[in-house]
Each structure stands twice: as structure tokens, then as C-alpha cells.
VOGUZA-984676 format. One line per field, with one value per residue (C-alpha): residue in three letters; residue number from 1; x, y, z. Coordinates in pm, 1 decimal, m for minus. Layout:
BEGIN
rest c(ALA|...);
nr c(NUM|...);
east c(X|...);
north c(Y|...);
up c(Z|...);
***
This chain:
BEGIN
rest c(MET|THR|LEU|ASP|ALA|ARG|ALA|LEU|LEU|PRO|ILE|ALA|GLU|GLN|ALA|VAL|THR|ILE|ALA|SER|GLN|ILE|ILE|THR|THR|LYS|LEU|PRO|GLY|LEU|VAL|THR|ALA|LYS|GLY|ASP|ARG|ASP|MET|VAL|THR|GLU|VAL|ASP|TYR|ALA|ALA|GLU|HIS|ALA|VAL|ARG|ASP|PHE|LEU|SER|ARG|GLU|THR|PRO|GLU|ILE|GLY|PHE|LEU|GLY|GLU|GLU|GLU|GLY|ILE|THR|ASN|ALA|GLY|ASP|GLY|LEU|MET|TRP|ALA|LEU|ASP|PRO|LEU|ASP|GLY|THR|ALA|ASN|PHE|THR|HIS|GLY|ILE|PRO|LEU|CYS|GLY|THR|SER|LEU|GLY|LEU|ILE|ASP|HIS|ASP|ARG|SER|ILE|LEU|GLY|VAL|ILE|ASP|LEU|PRO|PHE|LEU|ALA|THR|ARG|TYR|ALA|ALA|ALA|GLU|THR|THR|GLY|ALA|THR|ALA|ASN|GLY|HIS|PRO|ILE|SER|ALA|SER|THR|THR|ASP|ALA|LEU|GLU|ALA|ALA|ILE|VAL|SER|VAL|GLY|ASP|TYR|ALA|VAL|GLY|LYS|GLY|ALA|GLU|ASP|LYS|ASN|ARG|VAL|ARG|LEU|PRO|LEU|ASN|TYR|GLN|LEU|ALA|THR|ARG|VAL|GLN|ARG|VAL|ARG|MET|PHE|GLY|SER|ALA|ALA|VAL|ASP|LEU|ALA|TRP|VAL|ALA|GLU|GLY|LYS|THR|ASP|ALA|CYS|ILE|MET|LEU|SER|ASN|ASN|PRO|TRP|ASP|THR|ALA|ALA|GLY|VAL|LEU|ILE|ALA|ARG|GLU|ALA|GLY|ALA|ILE|VAL|THR|ASP|ILE|ASP|GLY|THR|PRO|HIS|THR|MET|LYS|ALA|ARG|ALA|THR|ILE|ALA|ALA|ALA|PRO|LYS|ILE|LEU|ALA|ASP|LEU|VAL|GLU|LEU|ALA|VAL|GLY|ALA|GLU|LYS|ALA|ALA|ASP|ARG|SER|GLN|LEU|GLN);
nr c(1|2|3|4|5|6|7|8|9|10|11|12|13|14|15|16|17|18|19|20|21|22|23|24|25|26|27|28|29|30|31|32|33|34|35|36|37|38|39|40|41|42|43|44|45|46|47|48|49|50|51|52|53|54|55|56|57|58|59|60|61|62|63|64|65|66|67|68|69|70|71|72|73|74|75|76|77|78|79|80|81|82|83|84|85|86|87|88|89|90|91|92|93|94|95|96|97|98|99|100|101|102|103|104|105|106|107|108|109|110|111|112|113|114|115|116|117|118|119|120|121|122|123|124|125|126|127|128|129|130|131|132|133|134|135|136|137|138|139|140|141|142|143|144|145|146|147|148|149|150|151|152|153|154|155|156|157|158|159|160|161|162|163|164|165|166|167|168|169|170|171|172|173|174|175|176|177|178|179|180|181|182|183|184|185|186|187|188|189|190|191|192|193|194|195|196|197|198|199|200|201|202|203|204|205|206|207|208|209|210|211|212|213|214|215|216|217|218|219|220|221|222|223|224|225|226|227|228|229|230|231|232|233|234|235|236|237|238|239|240|241|242|243|244|245|246|247|248|249|250|251|252|253|254|255|256|257|258|259|260|261|262|263|264|265|266|267|268|269|270|271|272);
east c(0.0|132.5|29.1|140.9|217.3|140.8|m225.8|m240.9|m68.7|m394.5|m547.3|m240.0|m255.5|m622.3|m539.6|m263.1|m490.7|m736.5|m463.5|m328.0|m671.6|m694.8|m341.9|m397.9|m744.6|m721.0|m528.2|m305.2|m567.0|m481.0|m113.2|m47.2|291.4|394.8|717.7|1002.5|987.4|772.9|417.1|109.5|m166.6|m534.8|m443.6|m214.0|m500.1|m762.9|m548.1|m459.4|m821.7|m937.0|m668.6|m713.3|m1087.8|m1037.7|m780.7|m978.9|m1263.2|m1049.5|m795.9|m939.6|m697.7|m391.0|m268.8|m228.8|34.3|m9.5|237.5|m19.2|m237.7|m30.2|m146.0|m513.1|m485.3|m180.6|m262.2|m94.9|258.4|139.9|100.1|41.1|271.3|147.9|290.8|m12.3|192.0|565.2|737.5|480.9|716.0|766.1|390.5|314.9|568.9|444.6|748.7|637.3|870.1|602.6|353.6|207.8|409.5|236.2|429.8|334.7|551.4|578.7|749.8|978.1|1050.4|900.5|723.0|523.4|545.5|367.5|486.9|286.3|433.7|122.0|276.9|540.4|280.4|487.0|391.7|640.8|532.6|680.7|596.3|859.7|1033.6|841.4|1070.4|990.3|804.6|746.4|412.3|397.9|738.9|1027.1|1299.2|1653.5|1891.1|2216.1|2524.3|2764.2|3087.8|3268.4|3172.7|3329.3|3058.9|2770.8|2487.6|2387.6|2084.7|2073.8|1786.1|1679.5|1866.7|1692.8|1457.8|1281.9|1388.0|1736.0|1810.6|2152.0|2276.6|2135.5|2292.3|2634.6|2642.2|2470.3|2711.7|3036.6|2864.8|2760.9|3112.6|3260.9|3015.5|3087.4|3457.0|3402.8|3090.1|2999.9|2707.2|2506.0|2130.5|1863.6|1508.4|1311.4|1118.8|1223.3|985.3|1160.3|1503.8|1429.1|1218.7|1485.7|1752.8|1524.1|1481.9|1850.9|1798.5|2035.8|2300.2|2236.9|2063.9|2160.1|1902.7|2012.1|1661.0|1416.7|1050.7|843.4|594.6|885.8|1080.8|863.5|752.1|1070.3|1303.6|1116.5|1093.8|1467.0|1556.0|1334.9|1504.1|1845.7|1973.2|2118.5|1956.2|2129.0|2149.9|2427.2|2673.2|2604.5|2382.2|2058.4|1789.8|1476.7|1213.7|1420.9|1732.2|1874.6|1939.8|1857.7|2125.3|2016.6|2277.3|2403.1|2575.2|2928.6|2938.2|2756.4|3067.0|3229.6|2913.0|2882.1|3244.6|3174.1|2860.4|3036.3|3325.0|3088.8|2919.9|3255.3|3359.9|3038.5|3101.2|3452.9|3328.6|3087.1|3371.0|3583.1);
north c(0.0|344.7|661.9|1005.0|975.0|1345.0|1275.3|1043.7|1276.3|1444.5|1102.1|991.8|1307.3|1247.2|892.1|1008.0|1274.6|1000.4|807.3|1114.1|1205.9|861.5|878.4|1217.3|1151.7|797.0|645.7|346.0|109.5|m258.3|m320.2|m662.5|m830.6|m917.7|m1074.0|m1017.5|m644.7|m568.9|m446.6|m320.0|m100.6|m59.3|269.7|91.2|m136.5|137.4|363.2|82.8|m27.4|326.2|394.9|55.9|114.1|464.5|361.0|55.5|291.2|563.7|345.2|m7.6|m92.4|m42.5|m307.9|m248.9|m362.4|m271.1|m347.1|m501.0|m707.7|m759.6|m759.9|m749.6|m681.3|m766.9|m500.6|m477.8|m370.3|m78.3|m106.9|127.0|52.8|180.8|199.0|334.8|427.2|426.1|450.7|260.3|223.7|601.2|653.7|431.9|625.4|968.8|1043.7|1259.2|1096.4|888.6|917.1|771.6|670.1|597.9|518.9|407.1|137.9|67.2|m268.8|m238.0|133.3|413.5|679.4|869.8|928.6|1109.4|1112.3|1287.4|1351.3|1486.2|1555.7|1768.9|1931.1|1844.4|1668.1|1563.8|1480.5|1403.1|1248.7|1133.5|1419.3|1692.0|1762.9|1721.8|1946.6|1993.3|2156.8|2261.7|2430.3|2290.1|2112.1|2007.9|1753.1|1851.1|1953.2|1835.4|1711.8|1552.3|1280.1|1481.8|1746.1|1502.3|1401.7|1047.1|861.7|484.1|239.2|61.1|m239.8|m558.3|m736.4|m1070.4|m1377.7|m1352.4|m1027.4|m1141.2|m1215.5|m891.7|m682.3|m829.4|m583.9|m296.2|m287.2|m251.8|m9.1|216.6|200.5|300.0|586.1|706.1|736.8|924.5|1139.5|1447.1|1278.5|955.7|961.9|693.1|826.5|500.3|577.6|504.2|775.2|1035.1|910.3|953.3|1269.2|1449.7|1353.3|1498.9|1819.9|1852.4|1826.7|1529.5|1451.6|1079.4|775.8|409.6|139.3|m222.8|m320.2|m242.5|m316.7|m151.6|m2.4|159.7|293.4|334.2|688.0|817.6|685.1|876.1|1194.1|1182.6|1126.8|1408.2|1637.3|1558.1|1282.4|963.3|640.9|304.0|m51.7|m141.1|m200.0|131.9|m5.6|186.0|126.4|m73.2|m236.4|m556.6|m395.3|m545.7|m209.8|159.2|427.2|784.2|1055.8|1387.0|1302.1|1394.8|1165.1|864.5|677.2|702.3|578.7|283.1|195.6|197.2|m15.7|m272.2|m283.3|m345.1|m627.3|m790.8|m753.8|m925.2|m1209.5|m1257.7|m1266.4|m1547.5|m1756.5|m1723.7);
up c(0.0|m92.1|85.7|191.2|563.1|609.7|540.5|842.1|1086.5|1205.2|1270.4|1464.1|1673.9|1752.3|1858.8|2090.0|2239.0|2331.5|2512.4|2690.5|2822.5|2981.9|3123.5|3284.9|3427.9|3565.0|3851.9|3772.1|3914.4|3933.2|3863.4|3711.8|3686.9|3329.7|3451.6|3693.9|3787.3|3482.4|3517.9|3337.4|3478.9|3405.7|3239.0|2990.2|2886.8|2877.6|2659.8|2420.0|2384.6|2313.1|2052.9|1888.8|1855.9|1716.0|1456.7|1349.5|1258.5|1100.5|918.4|891.3|610.6|832.5|1072.1|1443.9|1694.4|2059.2|2335.0|2564.6|2330.8|2018.8|1657.3|1571.9|1199.4|991.6|732.2|390.2|476.9|689.1|1064.1|1355.6|1651.0|1987.4|2333.5|2517.8|2823.9|2773.9|3109.7|3314.4|3612.0|3611.7|3590.4|3888.9|4096.8|3994.5|3778.9|3484.1|3227.9|3058.4|2775.8|2458.2|2153.1|1820.9|1505.3|1157.5|1002.1|630.8|577.1|882.1|823.0|1031.5|825.0|1089.5|1461.2|1742.8|2104.1|2372.0|2716.7|2888.1|3228.4|3054.6|2824.5|2517.0|2195.6|1930.2|1575.8|1236.4|902.6|659.9|472.0|661.7|957.2|1326.0|1567.2|1938.9|2015.6|1651.8|1643.2|1434.6|1629.7|1545.5|1686.8|1856.1|1658.7|1928.5|1772.3|2069.0|2316.0|2596.3|2545.0|2501.7|2730.5|2637.4|2768.8|2795.0|2802.5|3117.8|3245.2|3139.8|3380.3|3359.2|3164.9|3017.4|3199.4|3324.1|2972.9|2831.6|3105.8|3031.9|2742.2|2918.7|3210.3|3010.8|2774.5|3060.3|3201.0|2864.4|2831.0|3184.2|3100.5|2772.4|2766.0|2966.8|3145.4|3124.6|3190.4|3228.4|3187.6|3190.2|2870.3|2512.6|2393.7|2610.1|2503.0|2132.3|2158.3|2357.2|2104.9|1836.9|2034.6|2113.2|2488.7|2479.8|2221.9|2182.6|2321.5|2317.2|2377.4|2346.9|2242.7|1964.8|2030.7|1753.6|2000.6|2185.4|1888.4|1576.5|1658.4|1816.3|1548.0|1277.0|1486.1|1563.4|1198.7|1079.5|1332.9|1186.7|1414.6|1268.3|1387.5|1353.0|1479.1|1723.3|1436.6|1264.8|989.5|918.9|1179.1|1092.5|1307.2|1280.6|1430.4|1749.8|1912.6|1871.7|1861.6|1783.7|1786.5|1661.7|1331.9|1437.5|1743.3|1600.3|1484.4|1827.9|1999.7|1763.0|1835.0|2208.9|2164.9|1946.8|2193.0|2483.2|2294.6|2220.5|2586.1|2694.5|2449.2|2584.9|2943.7|2860.7|2719.1|3032.2);
***
């Protein structure tokens, strides 16, 4: 299916508004464990249901993937990818770094994204080739040219099944970053990580994961703002990538080198 992503941006914004209204007006309610130290709230489910219903009426020809309940319509190469409440742990603790992330994927490539951070009163949006905005104003990624001047955010440590193996890479990576960059930050929300790279609040983010509901929106927004987004090895990012690195262009190569080095160090440690 071929379409102009810009035509769907108003619909995506309406969908995200629906989710944000639920997030800001309801208490977390029942918190259910999805796994070791991983949880979902009634708000997550309510927001996903509402957005799913809205998009199924407005764009029945487009597939839908939600974090909480998976795929309901495979579509024809096009699929919405929704995290109804990115940063659930933050939300349950009253930390405002959380919100809704809605991306549109065309055959594993992001072509549209909207991120709403309602407790920070900020909405980020972009469609392919149109640039990125925050609250309707154009935004640009950082022009930082040295790691020593860069603030870099990292994704959460892994929890649940396989967490020990996954963190074997995260730990040496964070150590390498701590010795090279100006500051390391962990916000607990992939949407925040990518949106703030797009806005130039941070200079890069590295997430050693790539769930489409987490990254589809933010990857496109960061790219449209001028950041470069890659897999862990520096190849162009797709929804099939193993990791998500978004950075100011001039520091990307150094960050990829650190990430690859951390992965190799983790591999060596497992052989010992």
C-alpha cells in the first residue's frame, strides 16, 4: 500500500490525544505483573483499547500492533505501533517521564510518529520528509561534535527472563560511556530518550533493544530532526534492528564503536 504519511498525521494526533486524556485523568488502578519487575496497569489497557478502537474505525486498512495485546490486523505492509503508556514504572511512581508513543511502520521502516508527554505538556510529531516538531514548532537535533561534550541517555537495564545475559552488554557499555561522555542519563522511557535527542535536549541515546511499540515513533521523529539512527553495528535502523542508537551526526561513529566494543567484551566474558 502506498500513501502520503502526512495525510495520516492528524489522525495519529487524535489517537494520541485520546490516550493522553486517559493517562492524565485515571489512577493506575490494578497493577499486574507481566514478569520479573515488569508491570502493566489498568491505564495501559484502557489507553490501548481506546486507541485501537479509534484507529480501526479511522484506518481499517492499516494493521495495528499494541504493546499489551499484540497484533489485531496484519494489514498490507502498513502497521500502527502503539505503546499506550511508555514509562509505566515512572507513571506508577508519579514520575512525569512517561507518555504515549504511536508510530506508523511501512514494511519495517518508520514513516510517521507522534509522542505525547502529557505531564510535561509536550507533543512531538513528524511524518517522513516533513521535519519534526514539538508543540507545533520545528525542532533540530544537537550539533555536538565531541563525546566529551555530550549528554547520552541509555535504556533501562533488562529485567525478567534472560536479563543477566542482556545486562552483560549494558554494564560494560555504561562504564565505557561514563569514562568518555559528559554525562550519562537513564530516563526510563524510550519515547523520552528519542524525543529528547530529536529536540537537542540530549546529544544521543543508546538502547540495546528495539521493540516496535517503543521505537517506531521516536526513530522517525529523531531522523526528521536531523539525528542519525542506527542498529548497534552502525547499519541503518529498521524495526528488525537489534538495538537503537540515535545521535548527533558527528558523534555517532564514536558511539557505535563503544557499543560494538561493549558487545565484544560481553562475548569474551561469557567464554571465560
